[in-house]
Every structure is written in C-alpha cells, then in structure tokens.
C-alpha positions in Angstrom: 65.8 120.8 72.7 62.0 121.2 72.6 61.4 118.0 74.6 63.9 119.3 77.2 62.1 122.6 77.3 58.7 120.9 77.7 60.2 118.6 80.4 61.4 121.5 82.7 57.9 122.7 83.8 56.8 119.1 84.4 59.9 118.4 86.5 59.4 121.6 88.5 55.8 120.7 89.3 56.9 117.2 90.3 59.7 118.6 92.5 57.2 121.1 94.1 54.7 118.3 94.9 57.5 116.4 96.7 58.4 119.5 98.8 57.5 119.6 102.5 55.7 123.0 102.0 53.3 121.4 99.5 52.6 118.5 101.7 52.0 120.7 104.7 49.7 122.8 102.6 47.6 119.8 101.7 47.3 118.8 105.4 46.3 122.4 106.3 43.6 122.4 103.6 42.3 119.1 104.9 42.0 120.4 108.4 40.3 123.6 107.2 37.9 121.5 105.1 37.2 119.2 108.0 36.6 122.1 110.4 34.3 123.9 108.0 32.3 120.8 107.3 32.0 120.1 111.0 30.8 123.6 111.7 28.2 123.5 108.9 27.0 120.1 110.0 26.8 121.3 113.6 24.8 124.4 112.6 22.4 122.3 110.6 21.9 119.9 113.4 21.3 122.7 115.9 18.8 124.3 113.6 16.9 121.0 113.2 17.1 120.1 116.9 17.2 123.3 118.9 16.6 121.6 122.2 19.4 119.1 121.8 22.8 119.5 123.4 26.0 118.7 121.5 29.2 117.8 123.2 31.9 120.0 121.7 34.7 118.5 119.7 37.6 118.2 122.1 40.1 118.7 119.3 38.8 122.1 118.3 41.5 124.8 118.3 40.3 127.7 120.4 41.7 131.3 120.4 43.0 130.8 124.0 45.1 127.9 122.7 47.1 130.2 120.4 49.2 131.6 123.2 50.5 128.1 124.2 54.0 127.5 122.7 54.2 124.2 121.0 56.6 122.5 118.6 55.3 122.0 115.0 56.4 118.4 115.0 56.1 116.3 118.2 58.0 113.1 118.7 55.7 110.2 119.2 56.3 108.4 122.5 54.2 105.3 123.0 56.0 104.2 126.2 54.1 103.7 129.4 54.4 106.6 131.8 56.7 105.9 134.8 55.0 104.6 137.8 55.1 106.9 140.9 
C-alpha cells in the first residue's frame, strides 16, 4: 500500500511531463530565454560600439504582429510553389 501511495505522485509528474501543455511551456520558456539573452547581448554591444549599426532580428515578434490572425500549428509544406 505504501509503495502504491509513493508511486502515485511520481506517476502524476511523469504524466504531466508527457502532456502537450508542459511541452509547449518548455518551448515558450526557451523562446523567452532566447529573446531576453538576445536583448541583453544587443544592449551590451550597442553600449560598447555606439557608432555601429545592427541589423534587426527578422524573427522578432513586434506589437503590430499581434493583430495578425494565425494558427498555432502550421502544416509544413516543402513543395515548390506553382509556376505562373
């Protein structure tokens, strides 16, 4: 009985780690960490080299992008576009 009781929390944690919500949370944390690190690095570079220009990251999410409707999961299509 005690071993079963001890096993329940462990199984619940394992089930949670397999859930889509947990995996999406990890992806989100990775993006936040990347974006924060990028901003810190960019600020340090700009303070060290104030006369230098930096090309902005084309994948940066901007506030004006929030109003564009988009599916959370996009199907991958590697086919060549049709020729016109």
